[in-house]
N, C-alpha and C positions, 0 to 999 in steps of 0.2 A: 069730772068732766073735760073735755077737748080743750086744749090751747089754742086750736086753729082748725078750720074746717077743710075738709078734702079740697076743696078748691083752692083754698088758699096754699095750702102745702104741695099742691101740684101731683098728688095720688100717685106715683111712680109704683107699679106692680113690682114686689120682689126685693126691694130695697127699704131697710128699717127706715122710719118717718125722720127719726135725728139726725141721721146724715144728709138729709135736706134742708137741716136749719142747724148747722154750725152756730150761727149767733146764737141762737137759743141753747144750744148747750155749752157755749161759753158762758152765757148769763146765769145757769141754774149751777155749773160746778166749778165758777172761777175760782173759788177758794182751793180747790185740789188742783185745778190746772196751775194756779201760781204757783202753790207749792211744789210742784213737779217741776215746774218752769225754773225756779230758783235753784233747785238742788241739781236738777242736772246742766244748768248753766254754770253752779259753781266745779262740777265734776268736770266738764268740758273746757273750761279755763283750767284747772289744773292739769288735764292732760293733755291741752297743747302746751302747758310750761313746760311741764316734763318729756314731751315728745322729743326726740334725739332726731335731731337734722342729720339727715343720711345724703349722703355727696357721692353722684357715680360717675368714675373716672372712664373714658372708651380709650382705646389704642386699636390701632387697624392695620390688619395685617394683609398682604398682597402674595396670592398664591400663584404662580404662572408656570406652566410646562416647560417639558424640556428645550434646552435652546438649541442644540444639536440634533440634527433629525436622525431616526431610527435607522436608516439605512446605513448611515455612517458607523454610528456605535451604537449599539441595541442594549437597552438597560437593562440589568439582572433581578430588577423590582418592578415588580407588576403587580400595583396598586393604584388605583383611583384616587382622587381628591379625598371622596368621603372617609375610606378606611383608614388615607394619610392621616387627617385631620381627626378620625377616632381615636386613633394611637396616641397622637400628640396630646390633645387632651387628657386621654386617660392615664398617660404617665404626670401630666403637669398637676392633675386632681389625685395622684396617688397620696397616701397617707404620709409617708415620708415627705414628698415634695411640699404638702400643703404645711406639714411642722415646721420644715425648714422656712418656708415661706412666714411663717407666723413669729418663729426669731427671729429672721433678718429684719422685719420691720415694724415688730414690735406690738402685733397688734389684740396680743393677749391681753393689754391695758385698755378696756372699755369704759365708758362711763356707768355710774353706779359700782363697780369693782370688778376685778378679776373674777372669771366665768370658768366653771370647770374645762377640762382640755376635750373632753368629748364634745361637749357643746359647743366649745371654739371652733374645734371643728367644724363641725356640721354647719355653723353659721357662715365661716369661711368660703366653704365647699358652696352653698347655698347664694352665697354674694359672687359669684363668679357665674358669668354668662357668656359664653361664646357662639354667636350666630354669624350667618350670612348678611351682608349687608347686598342691597340692589344696587346693582351697576348701572349705569346712565348709556342708556341706549342709543348710541351713535350711528345704527345700521350696518355696521361690520359685526360678523358674528364672530366670536372669539373664546371657542370653548375651554383653551386652556387659561384662562385669565377669570382668577375669582377673590372676592375681598370679603375679609370676615373681621367683625367687631368682636374684641375682648373687653367686657364690661365687668369693672368692681364696684360694689356701694360699700360704702362705708363711713363712721362717722366724722372720721377728720379726709378732708379734700387731699391733704397731702401724702397721706396711707394710701388712699384710696389711687390717686395717679400713681404713684411708688409701685404697688403691689401690681396693676396693669401692664404697667412697662414691663416688672420683671416676669409677669406671667407672657408676655410676647416673646421676650429673650427666651425664658424656659422653652418656649414652644419653639421656636427656633433652632436652640442648642439640642434640643430633643430630638428634632426632626433629623438633624444631622448628623448626629451622632448614632441615630437607629439605622438611615439609611446607611451609613458607611458600614455600620456593624451589618446589617445584614449583605452587602456587597461583598463584605469580607468575609464571611462565612459561607458564602455563595463560589467564592474564588477558592477557597481551600477544600470544599466538597469536590469541585470541578477537579481541582490540581491531585487529590488523593485518587478520584478514579484514574485521572492521567496516568499516575504512576500503576496503580492496579494493572490497567490496560498496556503497558511498557511492559511489566513483569510479565506479564500471560505471554505477549509478543516474543520476548527474549526467549521465554522458555521452547515456546513454538518453534524457533528458528533454531534451536539449539537440538529438538529432536530431528529436525530437517536436515540438519548437518550430520548427526549422529547417524540417520539412516543412508544418507549417501556416502559416508564413510564405511560402514558397514558393510552395503552392498556395491562396494565400488566395482564395475566391470559388468555391472547387470543393470545399470539405470539407459534409460531413454536415449540421453544424450549420446551415450558410445555405442548405440546400434550400429549406425553407420559406419564407423571403424571398423567395428567386431566383424563386418559381414566383408569391407575392405580385406579386411587381414584373413580371414575364411578362402576368400578368391585366392590369396597371393599362396595361401600353406597348401590349397589344393592342386597349382599348378606347381609348385615344389614339389608335390608329392609324387606327382605323375611324372616330373623330369628326373627325380631319384629312383621310381619304380625303372626308368627305361633303362637308366644308368647300370642300376643291378644288373636287369636283366644283360646288357650288352657285358658286363663283366661276369656275368657266370657261365655266357656264349664262349667267352674267349677263355673262361678256367677249363671247362669242357675241352676246347679245343688245344687246349697246350696238353691237357692229360690225356689225351690221344695220341698227340704227335708222338712221333719217334719209333710207335711199334706198329703192331697190327692194327688195323682200323675196327674200332669197337661199333659193333652194329646198334649200338643203342644210343650213339651218338645223333643216327638220322632222326632216332624216335623223338631225343630230348629238342633237337633245334625244332621239329615239328610243332613240340609243345609248347616249347618257348615261342614261338613264332602265333601261335595260337592264343596263349597268355597277353603278347604284346596286345595282339588285336581285343582283347577283352578289355583289358586297361582303358584303352583309348576310346573304348564305348561306355566300360561301366566303374563303376568304385569300388574302390578297395573290401570294401563288404558285399560286394555281390557273390552270388555260391557260384559261380563260371568261374570267377577269378580264383574264388579260394579254393575251388576243386583244382585247377589246374595248377597254382600254385604249390599245392601237395603232392603232386605227381612229378612236380620238375624236384623239390626237393626229395622226395624219395628216391629219384632216379640216380640223382648227383651223388646222395650216399651210396648207393649200391655201386658206381661206377667209381666212386672216391675208394670204397673198401675192397671191389674185385678191379682192379683195372686190367685189361686183358691185353694192353700193349706190351711191347719190350720195356727194356730199362731206360730210365732217365738220367739224363748227364748232370750235375749238380747246379749249372746253368738254367737249365728246363727246370728243376725244382725251387731255385730261387725267383725263377719269374712266376711260378705260380702259388707259392707263399705269396709273393706281393698282391698278385690277382687276388689272393683269399682275404687278406689283410684290405682291400681295398673295399671288397664286396662287403667285411663285417664293417667299417665304418660306413658303409652307405645306408646299410642295414639299420645302425645305431642311429645317423641321422633323422632314415622314416621313423624310427620308432617315436623319436622325439616330435617330428611333425606332426605325427598321429596324436599323441599324446595333448599338444597344445591345440590342435584343431578340437579333440573331444571336450577340454575345458571350456573353449570358445562357445561352441555349440551348447554345453549346457549353459553358459551364461545368457545367450542369446535366446535359448526357450525359456528362462525364467523371466526375462525383460518384459513382457507383457505385465506378468502381476507385480513387479516391483514398478511399473510404472502408476499402476491402478494405486498402490499403495502410496507411493510418491505424489499423485494428484492429490489424493484426499489430506495429505499433512500439509502440501502446498495450498492448499483452497483454504482448511483451516487458518494458515497462515496471514492469507490474504485478507480472510475475515478479521481477524483481528489487527491487523495492522491500518486498516479501513475503519477500525474501530478507536485502535490507538490515533490517529490523525482527526477525529473527528472528536475527539476528548482533549488534543492537544489545541483543536480550533476554539475550541467553546473555552478554555482556559484563557486564551487570548482574549478571545471577546469578555471574558468574567473580568478579566484584568483592564483591560480598554473601559468597561465600566465600573470599576473599582475607581479608577484614574477621575472618571468623569464624576463618579459622587464627592469625590475628595475635592475635588475643583469646582463644586457646588454648580455644575452644570447640568443637572436634572432636575426634576421638578423642583423648583426653587422658593422658598417661604422668606418673605423678607418681612421687614417693617414699614409699614408705608406711611402711618400717622401716630407720633408718638402722645402718650394721654398725657394732658395739662391739670393741675388742682383745679375742679371746680368752683366757681364764684358762688354759685347758687346750689342749693341746696335739691335733691332729686325731684322733691315734692314742694313747693314752693309755700309759705305761710298763707298766701292771702287762699290757697284751696285747702289747707287744713281748716282754716277758719271758716271757710263756707261748707266744709264737711261737716266741724262741729255745729253749726247755726242748725244747718239738715238735719243731724240728729237729734238735738235740743228741740225742734219744733216736731218731727217724728214722734219722737217720745211724748211730747205732751200731746197729740193726737192720740198716740195709741192710749194714754191714760183716759181722754175723753171717753174716747168708744168704750172702754173698760168699764168705765163707770156706768155711762148707759146701758150698757149690755146687764150689769150686776143688780142696776137699780134704776130699772125700766119707768119710763113717763108716757102717759096717754096724749100722743098729739094729734090723730086724725080720728074723725066719725066711725072708720070702721074699725079701728081698733077699740073705743069703746063699744061699738054693738057687739061684737066679736066676744070683747070682757065680761058683758051684762047677758046676752041675749037678747038685747029688746031693741026695739026700731027706738031712733032716734027722731023727736017730732021737732025739735027745731034747736037751734043754737044762736048765742048771744055775740056779736061781733065786739073784736077787741077794741078796746078804749085806748086811743090816740093822743 
């Protein structure tokens, strides 16, 4: 028999009828619900009594950008705030850092007894939170200004504050040490590169100096001097040629004086005149000059070996001998001049090729000199950047607000009680629903018709 009519129950389609009558559920299941309420209340009370208070201490970091503009000193550390913070937190949350933190603040003593080291490390790591905080909007953009909160939650408020402050100090020290180390490593690397560039430059300079020493006289810088020297030697050679011709003419005249005239004298004078004209026009290597010189020399030898004049006096012989010595001396001077000219002409001919080789070496030296200058400039900039980091003038991290021991736990008692009450009531409600589902009761006319397959003729109202 149904306890209420469809009209009284509301007849909502799709919902069990007992959900529409919570009072009826309590009236039917009050014994079970009372038991569940009592047991869950005892459990909740015990949980509240044993629930450890957790205190959250918060310290704040201020991260500001570099104070000195980049155009004055360029930093050698190219990293943003995110990379910098990640590196700091990574070092601060490393295993060694956490172990020393636990030992320094006695975090291994927890309520209920000590825990395993690995579990303690995991608990401490989870209790640390580093997150950005919203900066008050003043209408002025300051992209180089950030505030981060360092939070640590623990059962002891003093330990929570001490650990939070210690974490801030370690983050700052870690950042300073890491940036100083990176700047120092960069400076050392650039200094080694500068030393290698200097060694390469010295080696190339030694090659250039050795080349100049080896090919002295064939270098482009000496070309003008060599050409001027050649011109002077050419003039001296022509002058010596004229003096030799004059001396030879005097010798022939002396050889023919005092006896009958030698008909070969006129021929010799004519040939010497022609030779003199050819020398004024052509060089000593010209075929006409060489041919006339051979004729003059042959004719003189013939006249010397077969003189046609009369006998010579001792004075004449002495004069002839003097002229012959003069001619020999002049010929030696001419031979020396021609040898020097030949050497100078050879050096001048080699100058273009030596110039190409020297230019190649000099260009390589200039490239190495430029590289060395750039390396020195980078070393100076790196040293300035290292000094900047040591002076803490780069991206700075400072303690904005220290952590104080919190007076209230992170979750107040009233919130815990409210949550316990909600949990107990929810458990009681779940128990009532479960009982109604496992032991259903016919509450509506439609349920009875569905259960029996018969139409209901009428119903009896509930007695009040």
